[in-house]
N, C-alpha and C positions, 0 to 999 in steps of 0.2 A: 712796340711800342716806341712811343714818342718822347722824349724826357724834354724841360726846360732846364733853362740854367738855376730854378732855387728849388729843384726835385735834384739835386743832385746829392742829397744825404740819406731819402729820404727809399723803402724800399718796394717796386712796385706789385711785390706780392704781401698784402697782409700778412704777419707773427715771425717774418724771416726778417732776419738783419744784414746787411752789408757788412765783409770783411772793412775795417777800414785799416789801410797802409803809415805802420810805423816805425820812424828811420831806427838805429839798432841804435842814438845818441839818446833819441826819448824814451826810449825801452829800459836802453838803462837808469836813466834819469828818474820816471816812475818807479822803478823796482826798490830803487834808493826811498823813492818818500814813501812806501808801502814797509819798508823793512822797518822807518821809523816809527811810522806809528803801528806795530806789529803784528798786520798781516804777510806775515814770512811765505802763505803757500800762493797768496795774490802773486806776491813778488816774481815768485820760482812761477807760477803759468804766465806771466808776462814773458820772463827772457825765455822763456821755453819757443813761445810762440815764434818771440826774435830771431831766436836759432832754427828753429825748423820754416820762418816765412823762404817760401820761392825764389824770390826776387835776392838774395841774400846767396846763394847754393851757391856759385863758386866765386865768389866775393869775401876773401878774406882783408879784414884790417884790425887795427891795435884795437878799436872800438869791439871788435867780432868777440877779441881774444879777453877784455875786462869781461865781457857779458861773460865767455864761456864759464870763467874763476870764476863770477860771482853764482853763475849758475848751478856749477859744481859744492861752493857752499853752504848753499839751498841744500841742496838737494841731499848733502849728505848730515847737515842739520835737522833736514825732516826726516831721514831714513827713505829716500825715494830714491832705490839704485836703479830702479828700469828706467827714470826718467834721467838720472846722471848717464847710465849707457846709449839711449837716446841719439843725448846732446854729443856727448862723443862723437857717436858712429857718424852724425851730420858733421860737427867740427872736422874729424880728420876726413869729412870726404870734401869740405870747403879749404883745406891747407891742400887735398893733394890735387885739386883744382884750380890751383893758386901758384902750386911746384915751392911750397915753403918747404 
């Protein structure tokens, strides 16, 4: 398939949306905005996507740590222990890869 520059965000297949790349800082900011309006579940989903993103699999930064702390707070509030466990496993992998 050949794409032109104006078709970057358009999926070539109808009904299938392409995933967009989100920086960790933007994910944390977006989650805080969602929490402010009362959408805690959507905020948790946003943070969980940021933690699970393959681009940050071997990358530890203070922002990732802040995302993880907020992720765990939301998991406890919403009683989503399985999501918390998955996030902690991913965070452990990040820390081990970065030799922290």
